[in-house]
C-alpha positions as CSV (number, residue, x, y, z in Angstrom):
1,M,30.1,-4.1,-42.1
2,N,29.2,-1.7,-39.0
3,S,26.3,-3.2,-37.8
4,T,25.3,0.0,-36.0
5,A,25.6,1.9,-39.7
6,R,21.9,0.4,-40.1
7,K,18.4,0.9,-38.5
8,L,17.8,-2.6,-36.8
9,R,14.0,-4.0,-36.4
10,T,13.3,-4.5,-32.8
11,S,9.8,-5.6,-33.3
12,S,9.8,-8.4,-36.3
13,F,9.6,-12.2,-35.0
14,P,8.5,-15.1,-37.0
15,G,5.0,-15.7,-36.2
16,G,4.6,-12.6,-34.2
17,D,0.8,-12.4,-34.3
18,Q,0.9,-15.1,-32.0
19,Y,3.2,-12.9,-29.2
20,A,2.0,-10.3,-26.8
21,S,5.0,-7.8,-27.0
22,S,6.9,-7.0,-24.5
23,S,4.6,-4.6,-21.5
24,G,7.6,-1.9,-21.5
25,E,8.1,-1.9,-25.3
26,M,4.3,-1.3,-25.7
27,G,4.4,1.4,-22.9
28,L,1.6,0.0,-20.9
29,G,3.3,0.7,-17.6
30,E,1.8,0.5,-14.3
31,G,-0.7,3.4,-15.9
32,G,-2.2,0.7,-18.5
33,V,-2.5,-1.9,-16.1
34,I,-4.6,0.4,-13.5
35,S,-6.9,1.5,-16.6
36,L,-7.6,-2.1,-17.0
37,L,-8.2,-2.7,-13.5
38,N,-10.5,0.5,-13.2
39,M,-12.9,-1.3,-16.6
40,K,-16.2,-2.2,-14.7
41,R,-17.8,-5.3,-15.1
42,N,-14.8,-6.5,-16.8
43,P,-13.9,-10.6,-16.3
44,R,-10.3,-10.1,-17.4
45,A,-9.9,-7.1,-15.3
46,K,-11.4,-9.0,-12.3
47,R,-8.7,-11.8,-13.3
48,V,-5.9,-9.3,-13.0
49,A,-7.7,-7.7,-9.8
50,E,-7.4,-11.3,-8.1
51,L,-3.9,-11.8,-9.2
52,V,-2.8,-8.5,-7.4
53,E,-4.9,-9.5,-4.7
54,A,-2.9,-12.9,-4.4
55,F,0.2,-11.3,-4.7
56,R,-0.4,-8.6,-1.5
57,R,-1.4,-11.3,0.7
58,A,1.6,-13.4,-0.2
59,A,3.8,-10.6,0.4
60,Q,1.9,-9.7,3.8
61,L,2.3,-13.4,5.0
62,M,6.3,-13.2,3.7
63,E,6.7,-9.7,5.6
64,S,5.0,-11.2,8.9
65,I,7.4,-14.3,8.7
66,K,10.5,-11.4,8.3
67,V,9.7,-9.6,11.4
68,S,8.8,-12.3,13.8
69,S,11.7,-13.3,16.0
70,V,10.0,-16.6,15.7
71,T,8.2,-18.2,13.2
72,N,5.5,-21.4,13.1
73,S,4.8,-24.1,10.7
74,E,1.3,-22.3,10.1
75,Q,3.2,-19.2,8.7
76,H,5.2,-21.4,6.2
77,V,1.9,-23.4,5.5
78,A,0.0,-20.3,4.7
79,V,2.8,-18.4,2.5
80,N,3.2,-21.8,0.1
81,N,-0.9,-21.8,-0.2
82,A,-0.6,-18.0,-1.4
83,L,2.4,-19.0,-3.7
84,R,0.4,-21.9,-4.8
85,E,-2.5,-19.7,-5.6
86,I,-0.5,-17.1,-7.5
87,N,1.1,-19.9,-9.6
88,G,-1.9,-21.4,-10.3
89,R,-3.3,-18.3,-11.6
90,L,-0.5,-17.9,-13.8
91,S,-0.3,-21.6,-15.0
92,K,-2.9,-20.2,-17.9
93,F,-0.1,-18.2,-19.4
94,R,3.1,-19.2,-21.4
95,W,6.3,-17.2,-21.8
96,L,8.8,-17.9,-24.7
97,P,11.9,-16.2,-25.4
98,A,12.8,-14.4,-28.4
99,I,15.9,-12.5,-30.1
100,F,15.7,-9.0,-30.9
101,G,18.0,-6.6,-32.9
102,F,19.6,-4.3,-30.6
103,A,21.7,-1.3,-31.6
104,G,23.4,-0.8,-28.0
105,A,27.2,-0.8,-27.4
106,E,27.2,-3.8,-25.4
107,S,25.7,-6.6,-27.7
108,H,23.7,-6.8,-31.0
109,F,21.1,-8.8,-29.4
110,K,18.3,-8.7,-26.7
111,V,16.3,-11.5,-25.3
112,R,13.1,-10.7,-24.6
113,Y,10.3,-13.5,-22.8
114,L,7.2,-12.8,-24.7
115,M,3.7,-13.9,-23.5
116,F,2.0,-16.7,-25.8
117,A,-1.1,-15.1,-26.9
118,G,-2.4,-17.5,-29.2
119,R,-3.7,-16.5,-32.9
120,S,-6.5,-13.6,-31.8
121,N,-7.1,-10.1,-32.7
122,N,-9.0,-9.6,-29.5
123,A,-7.7,-6.6,-28.0
124,Q,-8.7,-6.8,-24.6
125,L,-7.3,-10.3,-24.3
126,A,-4.1,-9.0,-25.4
127,F,-4.4,-5.8,-22.8
128,E,-5.1,-8.6,-20.3
129,H,-1.6,-10.2,-21.3
130,Y,0.3,-7.2,-21.1
131,A,-1.1,-6.3,-17.8
132,I,-0.2,-9.6,-16.6
133,Q,3.1,-9.5,-17.8
134,W,3.8,-5.9,-16.5
135,I,2.9,-7.4,-13.3
136,V,5.4,-10.4,-13.5
137,D,8.0,-8.2,-14.6
138,H,7.4,-5.6,-11.8
139,V,6.6,-8.2,-8.9
140,D,8.4,-6.2,-6.0
141,A,5.9,-3.1,-7.2
142,V,2.9,-5.1,-6.8
143,H,2.1,-4.0,-3.7
144,R,1.6,-0.2,-4.7
145,I,-1.4,-1.5,-6.7
146,R,-4.2,-0.6,-4.2
147,S,-8.1,0.3,-4.4
148,C,-8.7,3.4,-2.9
149,H,-10.1,3.5,0.7
150,F,-12.7,5.7,0.5
151,P,-15.6,3.6,0.1
152,K,-17.7,5.8,-2.3
153,C,-14.8,5.6,-4.8
154,R,-12.8,2.3,-4.5
155,K,-10.9,3.3,-7.9
156,W,-7.6,1.4,-8.1
157,F,-4.4,3.1,-8.4
158,F,-0.6,3.0,-7.9
159,A,0.4,4.5,-4.9
160,K,3.6,6.5,-4.7
161,T,4.3,5.9,-1.0
162,D,3.8,2.6,0.9
163,H,1.3,4.5,3.4
164,Q,-0.7,5.8,0.5
165,K,-4.7,4.9,0.8
166,Y,-6.3,7.1,-1.1
167,C,-6.3,7.6,-5.2
168,G,-6.3,11.4,-4.7
169,G,-6.4,14.2,-2.2
170,N,-10.2,14.6,-2.6
171,C,-10.9,11.1,-1.8
172,R,-8.9,11.3,1.3
173,Q,-10.6,14.7,2.5
174,R,-13.9,13.0,1.7
175,D,-13.4,10.2,3.6
176,A,-12.1,12.3,6.7
177,A,-14.9,14.4,6.6
178,Q,-17.3,11.5,6.7
179,G,-15.8,9.6,9.1
180,E,-15.6,12.9,11.4
181,S,-19.4,13.2,10.6
182,F,-20.3,9.8,11.7
183,K,-18.5,9.9,14.8
184,E,-20.2,13.3,15.8
185,R,-23.6,11.7,14.8
186,R,-22.9,8.4,17.0
187,R,-21.6,10.8,20.3
188,L,-24.9,12.7,20.1
189,Y,-26.8,9.5,19.7
190,M,-25.0,7.5,22.4
191,K,-25.4,11.0,24.6
192,K,-29.2,10.9,24.3
193,Y,-29.2,7.0,24.6
194,R,-27.8,7.3,27.8
195,R,-29.8,9.9,29.2
196,E,-33.1,8.5,28.0
197,E,-31.9,5.4,29.6
198,A,-30.9,7.0,32.9
199,E,-34.6,8.9,33.0
200,Q,-36.1,5.3,32.6
201,E,-34.1,3.8,35.2
202,K,-35.1,6.9,37.5
203,R,-38.5,6.2,36.8
204,S,-38.8,2.4,37.5
205,K,-37.1,3.1,40.8
206,Q,-39.9,5.7,41.8
207,F,-42.4,3.1,40.8
208,V,-41.0,0.5,43.0
209,R,-40.7,3.1,46.2
210,G,-44.4,3.8,45.3
211,K,-45.4,0.6,45.7
């Protein structure tokens, strides 16, 4: 019998209610991770954000070693500590292998590593698990998950380029405008301060000569 003649079931799995489906199959993607991170006062969002920051610190440390002509033991200790933190955060999650039917030309089966979520209908718990699985599956892209550089925004976003600091053009323009305004106010303040200081010094000298 031709195995491709009938539609294969790709989502059924014994005890399937215990497992979080693959983040790719669920269509979570980086957009879903960002949505979770931007949930306010959410402990699950906080845990995912802390994991993202831990990955960023580890990546920065490892990059510093790669670009350094000479490395020292302190750098390697720092990297190992950062990786230990990441693995500690991931230790609460478990993945188990599962076989799915696949109607492709190369194989009848596909192996997926699914996160064990326990018997729970908690949608937020499943959302957290999907986010963690996406991060692990796309570990080299985690450095693109960032918090907006504009202090009055700080929303999480997925950067399209390595140098992107803002979630959008509006925040970039507002931050630039406020930055320029602050510099101008600072310049005027210091100009006034130096003038008053000079006048005070002049009066002091005149007072001394008057004596």
